[in-house]
C-alpha positions in Angstrom: 3.0 6.6 0.7 3.7 10.0 -0.8 6.8 10.9 -2.8 8.1 12.9 -0.2 8.1 9.7 2.0 9.3 7.2 -0.6 12.6 10.2 -1.2 12.9 9.9 2.5 13.6 6.1 2.6 16.0 6.5 -0.7 18.4 8.0 2.1 20.8 6.9 3.4 21.0 6.5 7.3 22.7 8.5 10.4 25.1 5.8 10.4 26.9 6.1 7.0 25.4 2.9 6.0 23.1 2.3 3.1 20.1 0.2 3.6 19.0 -3.0 1.8 16.2 -2.8 -0.7 14.2 -5.9 -1.4 11.0 -5.9 -4.0 7.9 -7.6 -2.1 7.9 -10.0 -4.7 11.0 -11.5 -4.0 9.8 -12.5 -0.4 6.1 -13.2 -1.2 7.1 -15.7 -4.6 3.8 -15.5 -5.4 2.0 -16.5 -2.4 -0.6 -13.9 -0.7 0.7 -14.6 2.7 4.0 -15.9 4.1 5.3 -16.5 8.0 8.3 -14.8 8.9 10.1 -16.7 11.8 12.1 -13.8 14.4 13.3 -15.9 17.1 11.0 -17.6 19.0 8.2 -15.3 17.5 6.3 -16.0 14.1 4.4 -12.8 12.1 2.5 -13.1 9.1 3.0 -11.0 6.2 0.3 -10.8 3.8 -1.1 -9.2 0.3 -4.4 -7.4 1.1 -7.1 -7.5 -1.7 -6.4 -3.5 -2.3 -2.6 -4.6 -3.1 -1.3 -3.3 0.6 1.3 -5.5 3.0 0.0 -6.2 6.5 2.7 -7.7 9.1 0.5 -9.1 11.8 2.3 -10.9 15.3 
């Protein structure tokens, strides 16, 4: 992601509220893959060999 995109993510959303920011390390807790339950659906969040995050259903 470019620096311009990062700056845009740090801006306040149109509602005037700030968007919470969570470090991936807090979510992953040392794991390479986790399952996120969203309602009845399960999603897998994993860290690739290149260090990217991939979310799949």
